[in-house]
C-alpha positions in Angstrom: -45.4 77.1 40.6 -41.7 77.4 39.8 -39.0 76.3 42.1 -36.6 79.2 41.4 -36.9 82.8 40.3 -34.7 85.3 38.5 -34.5 88.8 37.2 -33.0 89.4 33.8 -31.3 92.7 32.9 -30.8 93.6 29.3 -27.2 94.8 28.9 -25.1 96.2 26.1 -22.1 93.9 26.8 -22.7 90.8 28.9 -18.9 90.1 29.7 -18.4 93.8 30.7 -21.5 93.6 33.0 -20.4 90.3 34.4 -17.1 91.7 35.4 -18.9 94.6 37.1 -21.2 92.3 39.1 -18.4 89.9 39.9 -16.4 92.8 41.4 -19.4 94.3 43.2 -20.9 91.1 44.6 -17.6 89.4 45.3 -18.7 86.2 43.5 -18.4 84.6 40.1 -21.4 84.0 37.8 -22.7 80.4 37.8 -23.0 80.6 34.0 -21.2 83.0 31.6 -20.8 83.4 27.8 -20.4 86.3 25.4 -24.1 86.9 25.5 -25.3 86.0 29.0 -24.2 85.7 32.6 -26.1 84.4 35.7 -25.4 85.2 39.3 -27.2 83.5 42.3 -27.7 86.1 45.0 -27.6 85.1 48.7 -31.4 85.1 48.8 -31.5 82.4 46.0 -32.7 84.9 43.4 -31.0 84.6 40.1 -29.7 87.8 38.5 -29.2 87.3 34.7 -27.4 89.7 32.4 -28.6 89.2 28.8 -27.0 90.9 25.9 -29.8 93.1 24.5 -28.8 92.4 20.8 -29.9 88.7 21.2 -33.2 89.3 23.1 -36.4 88.2 21.4 -38.7 90.0 21.3 -36.3 93.0 21.3 -36.5 95.1 24.5 -38.0 98.6 24.2 -36.7 100.0 27.5 -33.2 101.0 28.6 -31.7 100.7 32.0 -32.7 102.9 34.9 -36.5 102.5 34.7 -36.6 100.3 37.8 -34.3 99.3 40.7 -33.0 96.1 42.2 -33.1 96.3 46.0 -30.5 94.8 48.3 -31.8 94.8 51.8 -29.2 94.8 54.7 -29.8 94.6 58.4 -28.5 97.9 59.7 -27.7 101.4 58.7 -24.1 100.6 59.4 -24.2 97.9 56.7 -25.7 100.5 54.3 -22.6 102.7 55.0 -20.1 99.9 54.8 -21.6 98.5 51.6 -21.5 102.1 50.1 -17.8 102.4 51.0 -17.1 99.0 49.6 -18.9 99.7 46.3 -17.4 103.1 46.0 -13.9 101.7 46.4 -14.7 99.1 43.7 -15.6 101.9 41.3 -19.4 101.7 41.2 -21.2 104.7 39.8 -22.9 106.2 42.9 -26.1 107.9 42.0 -27.1 108.8 45.6 -24.8 108.7 48.7 -26.2 107.1 51.9 -29.3 109.2 52.8 -32.0 108.8 55.5 -35.3 108.6 53.7 -38.9 108.1 55.1 -38.5 104.2 54.9 -35.0 104.0 56.2 -31.3 104.5 55.2 -30.3 103.9 51.5 -27.9 104.5 48.7 -28.1 104.0 45.0 -25.5 102.9 42.5 -25.8 102.2 38.8 -24.3 99.4 36.7 -22.7 100.1 33.3 -26.1 100.1 31.5 -27.7 102.5 34.1 -29.7 99.8 36.0 -30.2 101.2 39.5 -29.0 99.2 42.5 -30.5 100.3 45.9 -28.9 99.1 49.1 -31.2 99.9 52.0 -32.3 99.1 55.5 -35.8 99.7 56.9 -36.3 102.3 59.7 -37.3 100.8 63.0 -41.0 100.6 63.6 -42.3 103.3 65.9 
């Protein structure tokens, strides 16, 4: 079993995407080049941004076909994160909304990868 895990997103321009995530997350990548950037999220998960032109085998799908979830503790944190990301210029796809599982909003990165911030509804 591996000691660490990561998600890789295929991006059009790794430096542009790295600037977007640096601004959004408030942290610098632990690794960055013209073709790749790696962030370590608070959970320990690595978020890699890989320039799609250099990926082997070539990816067939574009961004937006799945989501990265960012779980927060309260509905208030969903709202404050929404305000923060909106102020930072994130493309908001869905404003904070109460859904069957809890409160959530969705933003998209420059390549259309969906980023869902959410909190779970209290158990009844």
